[in-house]
C-alpha positions in Angstrom: 0.0 0.0 0.0 1.3 3.4 -1.0 0.8 6.4 1.3 2.4 9.5 -0.2 6.1 8.8 -0.7 6.0 5.8 1.6 5.4 2.1 0.7 3.9 0.2 3.6 3.9 -3.6 3.4 0.8 -5.4 4.7 2.8 -8.6 4.6 6.3 -7.4 5.4 9.2 -9.2 3.7 12.0 -10.4 5.9 15.8 -10.1 5.9 16.8 -13.8 6.1 20.5 -13.4 6.2 23.1 -10.6 6.2 26.9 -10.2 6.2 29.5 -7.5 6.7 33.2 -7.4 5.9 35.8 -4.6 6.5 39.4 -3.5 6.0 42.3 -2.7 8.2 40.9 0.4 10.0 37.5 -1.3 10.4 39.3 -4.1 12.3 39.8 -1.6 15.1 36.2 -0.5 15.1 34.1 -0.7 18.2 31.8 -2.8 16.0 34.5 -5.3 14.9 33.0 -8.3 16.7 29.9 -8.0 14.4 31.9 -8.3 11.2 32.0 -11.7 9.4 35.4 -11.0 7.9 38.1 -8.4 8.4 41.2 -7.9 6.3 44.6 -6.7 7.6 45.7 -5.6 4.1 43.6 -3.0 2.3 45.0 -4.2 -1.0 43.4 -7.6 -0.3 46.3 -9.1 -2.2 45.3 -7.2 -5.4 47.5 -4.9 -7.5 45.2 -1.9 -7.3 42.7 -0.2 -4.9 39.9 -0.7 -7.3 40.5 -4.4 -7.6 40.7 -4.6 -3.9 37.2 -3.2 -3.6 36.0 -5.9 -6.0 37.5 -8.5 -3.8 36.0 -6.9 -0.7 32.5 -7.0 -2.2 33.1 -10.5 -3.5 34.1 -11.6 0.0 30.9 -10.1 1.4 28.8 -11.9 -1.2 30.5 -15.2 -0.4 29.8 -14.7 3.3 26.2 -13.8 2.7 25.5 -16.8 0.4 27.2 -19.2 2.9 25.1 -17.9 5.8 21.9 -18.2 3.6 22.8 -21.7 2.4 22.6 -20.6 -1.2 24.7 -21.3 -4.3 25.4 -18.7 -7.0 22.6 -20.0 -9.3 19.9 -19.7 -6.5 19.6 -15.9 -6.4 16.7 -14.3 -8.2 17.9 -10.8 -8.4 20.8 -8.6 -7.1 20.6 -4.9 -6.4 24.2 -3.7 -5.9 26.2 -0.5 -6.1 29.4 1.3 -5.0 31.3 4.6 -5.5 33.5 3.7 -8.4 32.6 5.1 -11.8 29.8 3.2 -13.5 29.5 0.9 -10.4 32.7 -0.9 -11.4 33.2 -2.9 -8.2 29.6 -4.3 -8.3 29.7 -5.1 -12.0 33.0 -6.9 -11.7 31.8 -8.8 -8.6 28.7 -10.0 -10.5 30.9 -11.7 -13.1 31.2 -14.6 -10.6 27.5 -14.8 -9.8 25.0 -16.2 -12.3 22.1 -14.1 -11.3 20.1 -11.1 -12.8 21.8 -7.8 -11.7 20.5 -4.3 -11.4 23.3 -1.8 -10.7 22.5 1.2 -8.5 24.2 4.5 -7.6 23.0 6.5 -4.7 26.4 7.3 -3.2 26.3 6.7 0.6 22.5 6.1 0.4 22.9 3.0 -1.9 22.3 0.4 0.8 18.9 1.8 1.8 18.0 2.2 -1.8 19.0 -1.4 -2.6 17.3 -2.8 0.5 14.2 -0.8 -0.2 14.0 -2.1 -3.8 14.7 -5.7 -2.7 11.9 -5.5 -0.2 9.5 -4.2 -2.8 10.4 -7.0 -5.2 10.0 -9.6 -2.5 6.7 -8.2 -1.1 5.2 -8.2 -4.6 6.1 -11.9 -5.0 8.6 -11.1 -7.8 11.5 -12.7 -6.2 12.0 -15.3 -3.4 15.7 -14.6 -2.9 16.7 -10.9 -3.6 20.1 -9.5 -2.6 21.0 -6.0 -1.6 24.8 -5.4 -1.6 27.0 -2.3 -1.5 30.7 -1.5 -0.9 33.2 1.3 -0.7 37.0 1.6 -0.4 38.8 4.6 1.1 41.7 4.6 -1.3 39.6 4.0 -4.4 37.2 6.8 -3.4 39.9 9.3 -2.5 41.7 8.7 -5.9 38.4 9.2 -7.7 36.8 12.1 -5.9 39.6 14.0 -4.0 43.3 14.6 -3.8 45.5 11.6 -4.7 46.7 9.8 -1.6 50.4 10.4 -2.5 49.8 14.2 -2.1 49.5 13.9 1.7 47.2 16.9 2.1 45.7 17.8 5.5 42.0 16.8 6.0 39.6 19.4 7.1 37.7 19.0 10.5 34.4 18.4 8.6 35.9 15.7 6.4 34.6 12.1 6.8 36.5 8.9 6.2 35.3 6.6 3.5 34.9 3.1 5.0 36.7 0.2 3.4 33.8 -2.1 3.9 30.9 -4.0 2.4 27.5 -5.1 3.6 24.7 -7.3 2.1 21.3 -8.6 2.9 19.1 -11.4 1.5 15.4 -10.5 1.4 12.5 -13.0 1.0 8.7 -12.6 1.0 8.4 -14.6 4.3 10.3 -16.6 6.8 12.3 -15.9 9.9 14.2 -12.6 10.3 14.0 -8.9 10.7 10.9 -7.5 8.9 10.9 -4.6 6.5 7.7 -2.7 7.4 8.0 0.3 5.1 10.2 2.1 2.7 10.3 5.9 1.8 12.3 6.7 -1.3 13.7 10.2 -1.0 13.6 13.2 -3.3 16.7 15.0 -4.5 17.5 18.1 -2.5 20.2 20.7 -3.1 20.8 23.4 -0.6 23.8 25.0 -2.4 26.6 23.3 -0.5 29.7 23.1 -2.6 32.3 21.9 -0.2 33.2 18.3 -1.1 34.8 17.9 2.4 31.6 18.7 4.2 29.2 15.9 3.2 27.3 16.1 6.4 26.1 19.6 5.8 25.1 18.8 2.2 23.1 15.7 3.1 21.3 16.6 6.4 18.6 18.6 4.6 17.7 15.6 2.4 17.5 13.4 5.6 15.1 15.8 7.3 12.9 16.0 4.2 12.6 12.2 3.9 11.8 11.9 7.6 9.1 14.6 7.3 7.5 12.7 4.5 7.6 9.4 6.4 6.0 10.7 9.5 3.4 12.7 7.6 2.6 9.7 5.3 2.3 7.1 8.1 1.1 9.1 11.1 3.8 7.4 13.1 5.2 9.1 16.3 8.9 9.3 17.3 8.2 7.5 20.6 7.2 4.3 18.6 10.8 3.8 17.5 13.8 2.7 19.6 16.3 4.4 17.4 16.9 6.4 14.2 20.0 5.3 12.5 21.4 7.7 9.8 24.2 6.8 7.4 26.3 8.8 7.1 25.9 12.3 8.4 28.9 12.1 10.7 29.2 14.5 13.6 28.7 17.7 11.6 25.6 16.4 9.8 24.1 14.8 12.9 24.2 18.2 14.8 22.7 19.9 11.8 19.9 17.3 11.6 18.9 17.9 15.2 18.7 21.7 14.5 16.7 21.2 11.3 14.3 18.9 13.1 13.8 21.4 15.8 13.1 24.1 13.2 10.5 21.9 11.6 8.9 21.0 14.9 9.7 17.4 14.3 10.4 15.1 17.2 13.0 12.5 16.4 13.6 9.1 17.9 16.9 8.6 19.8 19.5 9.2 17.0 22.7 7.3 16.2 24.8 7.8 13.1 26.5 4.8 11.3 29.5 6.9 10.5 30.0 7.7 14.2 29.2 4.2 15.3 31.8 2.6 13.0 34.8 4.6 14.2 33.7 5.6 17.7 33.1 8.8 19.5 36.3 9.1 21.7 40.0 9.6 21.0 39.9 6.8 18.5 37.3 8.6 16.3 38.3 9.3 12.7 37.7 12.8 11.4 34.0 13.8 11.4 33.0 10.1 11.2 32.8 7.4 8.5 31.1 7.6 5.1 30.8 5.7 1.9 28.4 3.2 0.5 30.0 0.4 2.6 29.7 2.3 5.9 26.0 2.2 6.6 25.8 -1.2 4.8 28.4 -2.8 7.1 26.9 -1.1 10.3 23.5 -2.4 9.3 24.8 -5.9 9.0 27.3 -5.9 11.9 25.3 -3.9 14.5 21.7 -2.9 13.7 20.3 -6.2 12.4 21.9 -8.2 15.2 20.4 -5.9 17.8 17.0 -6.4 16.2 17.4 -10.1 16.1 18.3 -10.3 19.7 15.3 -8.1 20.6 17.5 -5.3 22.1 15.5 -3.0 19.8 12.0 -3.7 18.5 11.5 -1.0 15.8 14.0 1.3 14.1 14.4 3.6 11.2 17.4 3.2 8.9 17.9 6.4 6.8 20.9 6.4 4.5 21.9 9.7 2.8 23.9 10.2 -0.4 25.7 13.1 -2.0 25.1 12.7 -5.7 28.0 14.7 -7.1 30.7 13.4 -9.4 34.3 14.4 -9.9 33.2 16.3 -13.0 30.5 18.3 -11.4 32.8 19.1 -8.5 35.5 20.4 -10.8 32.9 22.5 -12.6 32.0 24.0 -9.2 28.5 22.7 -9.1 26.6 22.5 -5.8 25.9 19.0 -4.4 22.5 17.5 -4.9 21.6 14.9 -2.1 19.1 12.2 -1.4 18.0 10.1 1.6 16.1 6.8 1.6 14.4 5.4 4.6 13.7 1.8 5.6 11.6 0.9 8.6 12.8 -2.3 10.3 11.1 -4.4 13.0 12.4 -7.1 15.3 11.0 -10.7 15.1 10.2 -10.2 18.8 7.8 -7.4 17.9 6.0 -9.8 15.5 5.7 -12.4 18.3 4.2 -9.8 20.6 1.6 -8.9 18.0 0.6 -12.6 17.6 0.1 -13.2 21.3 -3.6 -13.7 22.2 
């Protein structure tokens, strides 16, 4: 059922399996215990950063299929994306998987976009085993979007660190697992920010617009949710989100940002937090979904934001259009409570 911009599922599809992998810095993350595989070499034994990201995403796919008990030919459809030009990492990863593939680009919002689309396909009965998969690699992203690593330039206080990580989910129409209750696909917003080193400021307005649409469409209240997880506003964007919500008179659930969760809040924190298509994806699989499965949280909102610029538009001094997609997730414990007499 569609309500405004929000798709509400009368029979919610479920996330049957999920997996997260990470690189060397992620091995020191406060969430490291939730990762299925961590690499100590960011090259992953490959000759280039770009090939390393392909291996990273392939490793996540292997973990996901193993946990789901599936072979390469048993997947109905894959939604996948990354930050490399023309979704290179995802396309090359799919060479080894004999399954229909739809490539996506939503920058850091790609995991919520992929998960939302996978849920729609499963809920409509158009796929029994639909994968959502995204990745990012710090070195590959820096080489593409910013100053080459060899330059050694100083990072600004607002800059976020692109995660070397990947995350994936298997979505089915029914079964055991975390339920996808609703999806709100965002609208592009551009508030004139041009600083490529301040993604939080660029993306926060898109996040608040999607949240406003979701609460207006559904009539839900902030107190119905245990947590709002954003990905990845970082510290700068998270503070701005709180101010924007106050200006709109919108009460928010308790808020945690995936970019801050991945690298911590104390002395070990990295810059203004993490970012990248693999950041929110890996935090979703390593932290959020396990908490829902254990019943530590019953109902949460997962809102991933993306800055939709390219290296070409940045060099042409264009402002940065952004988007945010929302996925409402519910614990199996909440379903059991509903079914009690």
